[in-house]
N, C-alpha and C positions, 0 to 999 in steps of 0.2 A: 504493501500499500503507500504510496506515495504523499510525503509529509508537505506540510506548508512551511516552506523556508524558514519563515518569519517567525512562526512559532516553536519551529527547531532551534532557532539562535535563542528566542528567550528562553526557552523550555531548559536549556544545556546546562552543564554542571561546570562551563566555563566563567571566567571571573567577568567580573563587569566590564573593563576596558577592552576584552575579547569580544564580548557582544556589541559593543560599540561599533569596535572597528568592523566587524562581518556584516553589520548592518548599513552602516556608511559605505561600504564597498557595492553592497546590493542596491543601494539607491543611486548610486553611480551609474551602474550597470542598468538600471530601470529608466534612468533618465535620460541615457544614449541611445536606447533601444528604439525609439520612433526616428531617430536620424539616421539610426543604420538601415532600417529598413526602409525608409524614403530614398536612402543612398542605391539599395540593393533592388526594390519595387518601382521605385517613381520614375519620372522623366528623367532624361542624362543634361537637364539645363543648368545645375544646379541646385542647391539645397534650399530649403526653406528657412526665411529668417526665425517664424515663430521656434521651430524643434532646435533651432541653433540656442537659442535663448531659453528652452525648456533643460538642454544639455547643460547650459552656463549654470541657470540656477542649482540643478542637481550636484554638480559637480562641485559646485561653491558650498553646499550644503554636506556633503560626502567626507570632503576635506575637510570642514570644521569638526566634522563628526571622528573623524579619524584622529585630528589632534586631541579631540574631547579623551577618547580611545585611548589614547598614548600618554597622556595625563593620569588619566586614572592606573593605567600598567606600573608607571614610576610610583605614581604613589601607594599603589599597592607593595609593591618592591623595596621602597626606599623607609617609608612611613609606617604601615602596618604590618608590622615583622610580629606575627604568631606564633 
């Protein structure tokens, strides 16, 4: 049975930082998908400005999420010694 990738990430036993990084990489992939599909199946005259903006915003949010995940991993490694 196929799992929903978002719930699989959220229910995993990984640390919070790894979950943030995995989710942000998924955001980048989902925001790039319309532009890739348009380039593959759309007309050959160029790309749509709207799809480019969707990818730019998704990439920005994904990079911010990656930074948050990295900071959470560093916090766990250096300040939360168990």
